[in-house]
C-alpha positions as CSV (number, residue, x, y, z in Angstrom):
1,K,135.9,85.0,-85.4
2,H,133.2,87.0,-87.2
3,S,133.3,90.6,-88.3
4,T,130.8,93.2,-87.0
5,E,129.5,93.4,-90.5
6,H,128.8,89.7,-90.6
7,I,127.1,89.8,-87.2
8,Y,125.0,92.8,-88.3
9,N,124.0,91.1,-91.5
10,E,123.0,87.9,-89.9
11,I,121.4,89.1,-86.6
12,A,120.7,92.8,-86.6
13,Y,119.6,93.4,-90.2
14,P,116.4,91.3,-89.9
15,L,115.6,93.1,-86.6
16,V,116.0,96.5,-88.1
17,E,113.9,95.5,-91.1
18,G,111.2,94.3,-88.7
19,A,111.4,97.6,-86.8
20,M,111.0,99.5,-90.1
21,E,107.7,97.6,-90.6
22,G,106.5,98.6,-87.1
23,C,107.7,95.8,-84.8
24,N,109.8,96.3,-81.7
25,G,113.3,94.9,-81.7
26,I,116.1,94.4,-79.1
27,I,119.6,93.3,-79.2
28,F,120.9,92.0,-75.9
29,A,124.7,91.5,-75.6
30,C,125.9,89.6,-72.6
31,G,129.1,87.8,-71.7
32,Q,132.2,88.0,-69.5
33,T,134.1,91.2,-69.1
34,G,136.5,91.7,-72.0
35,S,134.6,89.4,-74.3
36,G,133.9,92.1,-76.9
37,K,130.3,93.2,-76.2
38,S,131.0,96.9,-76.3
39,F,133.2,96.6,-79.3
40,T,130.6,94.6,-81.2
41,M,127.8,97.1,-80.3
42,E,129.8,100.3,-80.7
43,G,132.8,99.5,-82.8
44,V,135.2,102.2,-84.0
45,V,134.8,104.9,-86.6
46,D,138.0,104.2,-88.5
47,P,138.3,101.8,-90.3
48,S,134.7,101.8,-91.3
49,S,134.8,98.0,-91.6
50,Q,134.9,97.9,-87.8
51,K,131.8,100.0,-87.1
52,G,129.6,98.3,-84.5
53,I,126.0,97.2,-84.7
54,I,124.6,100.5,-83.3
55,P,126.1,102.7,-86.0
56,R,125.3,100.2,-88.7
57,A,121.6,100.1,-87.5
58,F,121.4,103.9,-87.5
59,E,122.8,104.1,-91.1
60,H,120.3,101.4,-92.2
61,I,117.4,103.2,-90.6
62,F,118.3,106.7,-92.0
63,E,118.9,105.3,-95.5
64,S,115.5,103.5,-95.4
65,T,113.7,106.7,-94.3
66,Q,115.3,109.2,-96.6
67,C,112.2,109.3,-98.8
68,A,109.7,109.1,-95.9
69,E,107.6,112.2,-95.3
70,K,107.4,111.5,-91.6
71,F,109.2,109.0,-89.4
72,L,109.5,108.6,-85.7
73,L,112.6,106.9,-84.3
74,R,113.0,106.1,-80.7
75,A,116.2,104.3,-79.5
76,S,117.6,103.7,-76.1
77,Y,120.8,102.2,-74.8
78,L,121.8,101.0,-71.4
79,E,124.6,99.1,-69.8
80,I,124.7,96.9,-66.7
81,Y,128.1,96.6,-65.3
82,N,129.0,95.4,-61.8
83,E,125.3,95.6,-61.0
84,D,125.2,99.3,-61.9
85,V,122.8,100.4,-64.6
86,R,123.9,103.2,-66.8
87,G,122.4,104.9,-69.9
88,A,124.2,106.8,-72.7
89,D,125.9,109.0,-70.1
90,T,128.0,106.2,-68.6
91,K,129.0,108.3,-65.6
92,Q,125.5,108.7,-64.3
93,K,124.0,105.6,-62.6
94,L,120.3,104.9,-63.2
95,E,117.8,103.5,-60.7
């Protein structure tokens, strides 16, 4: 019933702010197949109101670091589906 913007503002925004201060953060989405995990995390480009948590977090980070002289960002993504682990390249299975 909530928009991805609402979910981002309530859950992910504080995690990203903490990461900007040097803490580690993780967002773990789990649930039944078809429950909206991928949509919530990835969303769609158009309309922009349906961007997911990942693109919103990247925007937040890049806006926050525009004035920084140096900044290191390390992000990872993985999916577990039918007991197969995949990274950003969803066709390649990981160990």
